N, C-alpha and C positions, 0 to 999 in steps of 0.2 A: 504494500500500500504506500502511495506517495504521501509526502507531507501535506499537500493540498487536499488529497482524498480524505484525510481524517479530520480536516478542519470542520468544526461543528458537530463532530461525533463524540460519543462517550465510550470510554474504555472501562469495562467492568473486570476487575481482577478477582479471579476465583482462587482462593488460597487452598492448596492441597491439604489432604488429610490421609490417613492410613488406607492402604489397599489390603484387602483380606488375602489369606493364603490361596484362595481359589481365583484371585485376580479381580474380584468384584469390589465395589466401593463400600467403605465403612459407612455407618449411618451419618457421621459428620460430613464426609465427602459427598454423599448423595444429597444431603440437605443443602449444602452450599451450592451444588450444581443445580438442584431443582429450583431454588429461589432465583438464581441468576438467569436460568433458562426462561422462567416466567417473565422476568423483567425484560429480557432481550426480545422475547416474542411480542411484547406489548409496544416495543419501540424499535423500528428498523434502523435507527441511527446508533444502535448499541453494538459494539464489538466485544467479544469475550476473550480475555487473556487467561489461559488455562495454565496454572503453574504447579509444578511438582515433579521431581525426578523419581527414580526408582528407590523405594524405601526398603523395608524388610522383605517385601514380596513384589515381583514384577506383575504387570507392566508398570510404567511410570504413572504417577498420579494424573499428569496431564493427559496421557493417552486414555486412561479410564474415563476421564471427563469427556474427552472428544467422542469416545464411543457412546457414552450416555446421551450426548447431545445430537447424535446422528439422527437426521430427520426432523429435529425440533428447531435447530438454528442452522442456517446455511454454513457450509464449510468455509466460505470466503470471510465469514465474520469471526472465525476462530483463530487465535494466535496461540500456538503451543510453546510453552517454556518447559522443556524437560530437563534443563540443567540445574534449576534452583533446588536446593536441598533444605532450605529453612526460610523463615519469615523475612529476615533481612535480605537474603539473596533474591527472593521473590519481589520485594519492594524495589530493590535496585534495578532488577531486570525490567519490571513494569514501568518504573519511572523513566528509565532510559528509552524504552520503546515509545511511551506516550510523548515524551519530549521530541524524539526523532521524527515522529509521524504527526505531530501537531494536534493531538487530541485536545478538545475543548474542556472535557471533564474526565475525572477518574473517580470511579466508585468501587467499593470493595464488597466482596461477597464472602463473608466468614462469620463465625459465631460471635455473639455479643461479647463474650469474655475475651475474645481475641482482638476486637476492634480498637481498644485504646492503644495497644502496642502497634498495630498496623497503622493507625492514623498518625501516631507520633513519628514513626519511621518515614511515612510519606511526607510529613511536614519537613523533616530534616532534608529530604530530597527536593524540596521546593514545591510540593503539591498539597493543596487542601483536598480532602476527599470526603465523600459522604458514603454511608453504608447502604447496601441493598437491604431493605427491611426483611428481617427474618424473625420467626417465632422460635423461642428456645424450646428445645425438646430434650427428653431424657430425665432420668431420676434426679431429684434435688441433690442427692449426695454426690453424684457425678458432676453436676453443675458447680457445686461448691468446690470440688477438687480442681476443676478446670480453672475457675476464677483464681484460686490460690496459686496454681501453677503459673498463671499469667502475671500475677502480682510479683512473683519471684523473677520472671523473665524480663519484665520491663526495665529494671536497672541495667541488667546485662546488655540488652539490645540498645538502650540509650547510649551506653558507652561505645558499643560496637558500631552503631549507626553514626554517631558523631565522628568516630574515627574514620569510617568509610568516607564521609563527606570531606573531612580534612585531607585524607589521602588523595581524593579525586581533585580537589582544588590545588594541590601541590603539583599535579602533573602538568 
């Protein structure tokens, strides 16, 4: 896609999650893809950035997402990022892609507990983002565990994200 082709378009970044041993999407991955697909189906100016490499089980998270979206969103609107292995790498790749192609807006498709960290990292990369609205699912105990994990990850990614910005500016 050329820079001018994306002008006025929205890039929705779908953050990866686990792939099961049989190659299917985990509930978190299926939820993130489902909400992003519904959003994209309602607006033809939305492209989807599918991010996630191969984790504990193949195929890549991005490939599983693309397979789930087949027939729901046209392949021309899908951008696969199979290299990113974590949240920071996904944000860096998506921000670089959005900047290079002139996207007007960036939105994120991930769970509510993950949004504060994602939005912080995008701000470091020079992008304000909005979340794709999602309904929280799963047992309350699991939700609490995921929020606690995210609170622990925010300081780590704050340092790593600022370091990545600093290194990029030194080049």
